C-alpha positions as CSV (number, residue, x, y, z in Angstrom):
1,X,136.4,47.1,129.4
2,X,135.2,48.6,126.2
3,X,135.5,52.1,127.6
4,X,139.1,51.4,128.8
5,X,140.1,50.0,125.4
6,X,138.4,52.9,123.6
7,X,140.2,55.4,125.8
8,X,143.6,53.7,125.2
9,X,142.8,53.7,121.4
10,X,142.0,57.4,121.4
11,X,145.2,58.1,123.3
12,X,147.2,56.1,120.9
13,X,145.7,57.8,117.9
14,X,146.2,61.2,119.5
15,X,149.9,60.3,120.0
16,X,150.2,59.2,116.4
17,X,148.6,62.4,115.1
18,X,150.8,64.6,117.3
19,X,153.9,62.7,116.1
20,X,152.8,63.2,112.5
21,X,152.1,66.9,113.1
22,X,155.5,67.4,114.7
23,X,157.2,65.5,111.9
24,X,155.4,67.5,109.3
25,X,156.3,70.8,111.0
26,X,160.0,69.7,111.2
27,X,160.1,68.9,107.5
28,X,158.5,72.2,106.5
29,X,160.8,74.1,108.9
30,X,164.0,72.4,107.9
31,X,163.2,72.7,104.2
32,X,162.5,76.4,104.5
33,X,165.5,76.9,106.8
34,X,167.9,75.3,104.3
35,X,166.3,77.4,101.5
36,X,166.7,80.6,103.6
37,X,170.2,79.7,104.6
38,X,171.3,79.2,101.0
39,X,169.8,82.6,100.1
40,X,171.1,84.5,103.1
41,X,174.7,83.4,103.3
42,X,176.1,85.4,100.4
43,X,174.2,88.6,101.3
44,X,177.0,90.2,103.2
45,X,179.3,90.2,100.1
46,X,177.1,92.4,97.9
47,X,173.9,94.3,97.4
48,X,171.9,91.2,96.8
49,X,174.6,88.5,97.1
50,X,173.5,87.0,93.8
51,X,176.6,88.0,91.9
52,X,178.9,86.1,94.2
53,X,177.0,82.8,94.5
54,X,178.0,79.6,92.8
55,X,175.9,78.9,89.7
56,X,174.9,75.9,87.7
57,X,174.1,75.8,84.0
58,X,170.2,75.9,83.9
59,X,170.2,74.3,80.4
60,X,172.6,71.4,81.3
61,X,170.0,68.7,82.2
62,X,167.1,67.1,80.4
63,X,165.8,67.7,76.9
64,X,163.1,69.7,75.1
65,X,160.7,69.4,72.1
66,X,162.0,72.3,70.0
67,X,161.9,71.3,66.4
68,X,159.6,68.4,67.0
69,X,155.9,67.9,66.3
70,X,153.4,68.7,69.0
71,X,153.0,65.4,70.9
72,X,149.7,63.6,71.1
73,X,148.2,63.7,74.6
74,X,145.2,62.5,76.6
75,X,142.7,65.3,76.8
76,X,140.9,66.6,79.8
77,X,137.6,64.7,79.1
78,X,139.5,61.4,79.3
79,X,141.4,62.5,82.4
80,X,138.3,63.5,84.3
81,X,136.6,60.2,83.6
82,X,139.0,58.6,86.1
83,X,139.6,61.8,88.2
84,X,136.0,62.8,88.3
85,X,135.9,62.5,92.1
86,X,139.2,64.0,93.2
87,X,139.5,66.7,90.5
88,X,136.4,66.9,88.4
89,X,134.1,68.5,91.0
90,X,136.3,71.6,91.2
91,X,138.2,71.8,88.0
92,X,135.8,74.2,86.2
93,X,136.4,76.7,89.1
94,X,140.2,76.2,89.1
95,X,142.2,79.2,88.0
96,X,144.3,77.1,85.6
97,X,141.1,75.9,84.0
98,X,139.8,79.4,83.8
99,X,142.8,81.1,82.1
100,X,140.2,81.5,79.4
101,X,136.5,81.0,80.2
102,X,133.0,81.6,78.9
103,X,131.7,85.2,78.7
104,X,128.3,85.4,80.4
105,X,126.4,88.7,80.0
106,X,126.4,89.2,83.7
107,X,130.1,89.1,84.1
108,X,131.4,92.5,85.5
109,X,133.8,92.9,82.5
110,X,131.0,92.2,80.0
111,X,128.8,94.7,81.8
112,X,131.6,97.3,81.6
113,X,132.0,96.7,77.8
114,X,128.2,97.0,77.3
115,X,128.3,100.3,79.0
116,X,131.3,101.7,77.2
117,X,130.3,104.0,74.3
118,X,133.1,102.8,72.0
119,X,132.8,99.1,72.9
120,X,129.2,98.3,73.3
121,X,128.6,97.5,69.7
122,X,131.1,94.6,70.0
123,X,129.6,92.9,73.0
124,X,127.7,90.4,70.9
125,X,130.9,89.2,69.2
126,X,132.7,88.4,72.5
127,X,132.7,84.6,73.1
128,X,135.4,84.1,75.8
129,X,137.1,86.0,78.5
130,X,140.9,85.9,79.3
131,X,142.1,86.9,82.8
132,X,140.4,87.7,86.0
133,X,140.3,90.2,88.8
134,X,143.5,92.1,87.8
135,X,142.4,92.5,84.2
136,X,140.1,90.9,81.6
137,X,140.6,90.6,77.9
138,X,137.8,89.9,75.4
139,X,138.2,87.0,73.0
140,X,136.4,85.5,70.1
141,X,137.1,82.4,68.0
142,X,138.8,83.2,64.8
143,X,137.8,81.9,61.4
144,X,141.0,79.9,61.2
145,X,140.9,76.7,63.3
146,X,143.1,77.0,66.4
147,X,143.3,80.8,66.5
148,X,141.6,83.5,68.5
149,X,141.0,87.2,68.0
150,X,141.8,89.6,70.9
151,X,139.8,92.8,71.4
152,X,142.1,95.8,71.7
153,X,140.1,97.1,74.7
154,X,140.4,95.6,78.1
155,X,138.5,95.7,81.4
156,X,140.3,96.6,84.6
157,X,138.8,96.9,88.2
158,X,137.0,100.2,89.0
159,X,137.9,101.9,92.3
160,X,134.9,100.7,94.2
161,X,132.9,97.5,94.3
162,X,132.8,94.5,92.0
163,X,132.9,96.6,88.9
164,X,135.2,97.1,85.9
165,X,135.9,99.9,83.6
166,X,137.1,99.8,80.0
167,X,140.6,101.0,79.0
168,X,142.3,101.2,75.6
169,X,145.9,100.3,76.3
170,X,148.7,101.6,74.2
171,X,149.8,98.7,71.9
172,X,153.2,97.9,73.4
173,X,154.8,96.5,70.2
174,X,153.5,99.4,68.0
175,X,155.1,102.4,69.7
176,X,153.8,105.0,67.2
177,X,150.2,104.1,67.6
178,X,148.6,106.4,70.2
179,X,146.0,104.8,72.4
180,X,143.8,107.9,72.2
181,X,143.1,107.3,68.5
182,X,142.6,103.6,68.9
183,X,139.0,102.5,68.4
184,X,138.2,99.1,69.8
185,X,138.9,96.5,67.2
186,X,139.7,92.8,66.8
187,X,143.4,91.9,66.5
188,X,144.0,88.7,64.6
189,X,147.7,88.2,65.5
190,X,148.2,89.3,69.1
191,X,146.8,86.3,70.9
192,X,148.9,83.9,68.8
193,X,152.1,85.9,69.2
194,X,151.8,86.8,72.8
195,X,149.1,84.9,74.8
196,X,148.7,81.4,73.3
197,X,151.6,79.8,75.0
198,X,150.1,80.2,78.5
199,X,146.4,80.6,77.7
200,X,145.9,77.7,75.3
201,X,147.1,74.1,75.0
202,X,149.4,72.4,72.5
203,X,150.4,75.4,70.4
204,X,152.1,74.5,67.1
205,X,155.3,76.6,66.7
206,X,154.9,76.7,62.9
207,X,151.3,77.6,62.4
208,X,150.6,78.9,66.0
209,X,147.4,76.8,66.0
210,X,146.4,75.6,69.4
211,X,144.4,72.4,70.2
212,X,142.1,74.0,72.8
213,X,141.6,77.3,74.6
214,X,142.7,77.4,78.2
215,X,144.9,74.8,79.9
216,X,144.3,71.1,79.5
217,X,145.8,68.6,82.0
218,X,148.8,68.0,79.7
219,X,150.0,71.6,80.3
220,X,151.2,70.5,83.7
221,X,151.2,66.7,83.4
222,X,152.7,66.3,79.9
223,X,152.0,63.6,77.4
224,X,152.1,60.7,79.8
225,X,151.5,57.2,78.5
226,X,148.2,55.5,78.8
227,X,149.8,52.9,81.1
228,X,149.9,55.6,83.8
229,X,146.4,54.5,84.9
230,X,148.1,51.5,86.4
231,X,151.4,53.1,87.0
232,X,150.7,56.7,88.1
233,X,154.4,57.4,88.6
234,X,154.7,57.6,84.8
235,X,152.9,61.0,84.9
236,X,154.8,64.2,85.7
237,X,153.7,65.7,89.0
238,X,151.9,62.6,90.1
239,X,151.7,62.2,93.8
240,X,153.6,58.9,93.7
241,X,156.3,60.4,91.5
242,X,159.3,62.3,92.9
243,X,160.0,64.9,90.2
244,X,163.2,66.9,90.7
245,X,162.9,70.5,91.8
246,X,164.3,71.5,88.4
247,X,161.4,69.7,86.6
248,X,158.8,71.2,88.9
249,X,160.1,74.7,88.5
250,X,160.3,74.3,84.7
251,X,156.7,73.4,84.6
252,X,155.5,76.3,86.7
253,X,157.9,78.8,85.2
254,X,156.8,78.0,81.6
255,X,153.8,80.3,82.3
256,X,154.5,82.2,85.4
257,X,157.6,84.0,84.2
258,X,156.2,87.0,82.3
259,X,159.6,88.3,81.3
260,X,161.6,86.5,78.6
261,X,161.5,84.9,75.2
262,X,162.0,81.7,73.3
263,X,165.4,81.3,71.8
264,X,163.8,79.4,68.9
265,X,161.1,81.9,67.9
266,X,161.6,85.1,69.9
267,X,158.0,84.8,71.1
268,X,157.4,85.5,74.8
269,X,156.6,81.9,75.6
270,X,158.5,78.7,75.3
271,X,158.5,76.7,72.0
272,X,156.6,73.4,72.2
273,X,157.2,73.0,75.9
274,X,156.0,69.7,77.3
275,X,155.9,69.0,81.1
276,X,159.1,67.2,82.0
277,X,161.2,69.2,79.6
278,X,164.0,71.6,80.7
279,X,162.4,74.9,80.1
280,X,165.7,76.8,80.1
281,X,167.1,75.0,77.1
282,X,164.8,77.2,75.0
283,X,163.5,80.0,77.2
284,X,165.7,82.8,78.4
285,X,165.2,85.7,80.7
286,X,167.3,88.2,82.6
287,X,168.1,86.5,86.0
288,X,168.9,89.9,87.5
289,X,165.2,90.8,87.3
290,X,164.7,88.8,90.5
291,X,166.4,91.7,92.3
292,X,164.7,94.5,90.5
293,X,162.7,96.5,93.0
294,X,160.7,98.1,90.2
295,X,159.0,94.7,89.5
296,X,155.9,94.1,91.6
297,X,156.3,91.6,94.5
298,X,153.8,89.2,92.9
299,X,156.1,88.6,89.9
300,X,159.4,89.1,91.8
301,X,158.8,86.3,94.3
302,X,158.3,84.0,91.4
303,X,161.5,85.1,89.7
304,X,163.4,84.8,92.9
305,X,162.3,81.2,93.5
306,X,162.9,80.2,89.9
307,X,166.4,81.6,90.0
308,X,167.1,79.8,93.3
309,X,166.3,76.4,91.8
310,X,167.4,76.8,88.2
311,X,170.5,79.0,88.5
312,X,171.7,78.5,92.0
313,X,170.8,74.8,92.3
314,X,169.0,75.3,95.6
315,X,166.1,72.8,95.4
316,X,164.9,72.8,99.0
317,X,161.7,74.7,98.0
318,X,159.6,74.8,94.8
319,X,156.2,76.3,94.0
320,X,154.6,73.2,95.2
321,X,156.0,73.7,98.7
322,X,153.4,76.4,99.2
323,X,150.8,76.0,96.4
324,X,148.4,73.1,95.9
325,X,147.2,73.4,92.3
326,X,144.0,71.3,92.2
327,X,142.5,72.6,95.4
328,X,143.7,76.1,94.4
329,X,145.1,77.0,97.7
330,X,148.4,78.3,99.1
331,X,147.6,77.7,102.8
332,X,150.7,75.5,103.2
333,X,152.9,78.6,103.1
334,X,151.4,79.8,106.3
335,X,152.9,76.8,108.1
336,X,156.5,77.8,107.1
337,X,158.7,79.9,109.4
338,X,159.1,83.5,108.7
339,X,162.2,84.2,106.6
340,X,163.6,87.0,104.4
341,X,161.7,85.5,101.5
342,X,158.4,86.5,103.1
343,X,159.4,90.1,102.7
344,X,158.5,90.0,99.0
345,X,154.8,90.2,100.0
346,X,154.8,90.9,103.7
347,X,156.1,93.9,105.6
348,X,158.8,92.8,108.1
349,X,157.7,93.1,111.7
350,X,154.0,93.2,110.8
351,X,151.5,90.3,111.1
352,X,151.5,87.9,108.2
353,X,147.8,88.6,107.7
354,X,148.9,91.9,106.3
355,X,150.2,92.1,102.7
356,X,152.0,94.8,100.8
357,X,149.8,96.8,98.6
358,X,151.1,96.8,95.0
359,X,149.9,96.9,91.5
360,X,150.6,93.8,89.4
361,X,152.0,94.8,86.0
362,X,153.8,93.2,83.1
363,X,154.4,94.8,79.7
364,X,153.7,91.5,78.1
365,X,150.2,91.0,79.7
366,X,149.5,94.8,79.9
367,X,148.5,94.5,83.5
């Protein structure tokens, strides 16, 4: 009797799991199919079809915090007290947490700086590293609170092995300063004017002071009220909250669009953006860049998706359809059907395990 019941139970559970799996696949497929259909229909009318598609006003919804004080927020120490089991164990390894991180002597970038004839004398002054495998910048805490100094030299991957080499990039906003004559030096303004908006938390638009280096929880979850511990749906991007595609894309695009500027300050990052705001009330960029073949696929697939949601009003997919931020994985995108959107990173007709080889580059980030 026990064996028969156990067998029936296993069959019932198997049936439930199969039904759930099929339902999940249908949801993923239908969402992607609608997204692809919206993108593909106008294609016959022009080179990209973008010029002939109906548009919405990206700035028409929501609000922003331009002209307001930086809001108070619950910091990461308080967040991880409650989320120590589901997030705390992996957060120090998460890429969002490591937009700026410690600078151990054994780090490949630090080894490269120590071996560089022009930069080795500055190794002892480096306190933090900005970046990762594509490029690494060297950072130290400035004398003024909430500021950081950025070393003019940077580390980029060597051709072989887990090694880096030091380069001295031309300073993009000082066109008459040749890189060949640039001795490594600490820049006191560059981080605040170019990097702070995406590599620090709670940047004051007036003083450019930041509250902490790297990204705190509020960068993506906003200044949610304390009551969210009992009502999690009060927090942006909470699992129990159904944020609109426009809200989701604004949060992600606030750092992942590396082309554009704030209308309020002219800096290359949004002014006092708080998760839940409409990014495009303040931040502007050239929407046509999503079709620019000169832009690397890594950046272009971001621009394409942001444009789909914000400008064309097609909210069937967002960044979170493929990317899980806390686990740091994009495995979900492998479950989606192959569409023209995949061609940003994958060669048509080839296995999806193969990726296009390309060099990530942005004038803003200098890589």
